[in-house]
Residue, then its C-alpha position, 0 to 999 in steps of 0.5 A: m809439734t810436726p807430726p812423724r813423717r811416715n815411711p813411703a808406701t813401697a817395699a822390699l820384696s823377695g817374691i810374690a809366688s805361690g806354694v805351700q806353707a810349711y808351718g803353722v795353723w795352716a800348713g799344708y795349704r797352698q798360698l801365695f806368698v809375697r815374701f818381704a826380703g831380709e837383709a842378706e836376700t835379693a830384693t825389688m822394690y814394688t809400690p802398690e800397684t805393683m804388688i796389686r798386677h803382681v796379685e792378680r795374674a797369680l790368681e788368673r793360672s790358679r786360687p791358692h787357700s790365702i795368701s801368706l803375708a811372710g819372711r821374718d819381718p813382713l810388719v816392717g813394712v805397714n804403710f805398703l801393705l795399708a797403701t797396697f789394699q786400702q786401695k784394693a781389697p784383698p780378693l783372699p784371707v789374708m794371713l800374717d806370719a810374722d816371728v818379729a813382732r810388732p803389736e802396734a801395727v796390728p790394729e792399723l792392718a786389721f781390716a785387711l787381715s784373717m790369719v794372724q800368726v805368730t812364731i817364737d823364736f827360740g834362739a832369741p832373746s827371751a824378749s821377744s816371748d814377751r812381744a809375741l804374746e803382745m801380739l795375740a792380744a792385740a789380734a785377739q783384741a781386733k777379732l781376728e783369728h790368731a796362732l802361737v807356733l812353737p816350733l821346738r829346738e834342742g835344749i829347750a825343756d819341757q816346762v818352758v814350752l808349757r809356760l809359753i802355753e799357759q801366758a798365752r792362754t792366758v793372752s787369749v783362751g782363741t789363741k790357737i797353737v801348733v807345735h812341731p817336734l825338732p827339725g829331724e824327728e820325723k826321720r828318727g820317728l817321734d819319741r814318748r816325751y810329744a805325746s807327754l808333751l801335749e796331754q800336759a798341753a791340753s791341761v792348760h789349754p784345749d786347742v794345741r796341736l802337735t803337727l810335723p812341718v811340711p818339709s822343704p822342697i814342697g814346704v816354703r814359709 
């Protein structure tokens, strides 16, 4: 049987630029964002050579903490990333920051990664949570640092959040979990709900933190 043909090593990127990470375990760090374009975004086709040149030029101007592979689904470009990092090893720690989980791609790319961060989209079908947990398991098996980000939304009960934390711990005791309050809560002031939620979460898993995301225009993702 003829093996399936892999996609060519090019990717549609909306840009490569420095910024401050808004969400998750490395929030507040300055990163070089490699943003994979969504359907509605203006995109430029990059080859591995083009990406390497852009990264090198960006690092000539300043040296951020790390590189963020960002956009809604950066692993859609796994062949491009493999070709790029096989040609030139990343000069900084690399974070894979994904909303859409593709756990089968993590082992292939593990040689180039330092952190795998998975965000639960509470607006998506519940199956996305299962895939996110599989992504954490794949990162743990590859001996990569890994984190689960839970940005709260209206209507999400604390028990749902606690259940996800419990499941993440079951998958990997090394999971770092970040809970972000509801949007706008930083302006109104956080209520006691969050203290109670964090207390309950700490009884389930020791590495759970509650942090405010870095607001735009400073914070990006």
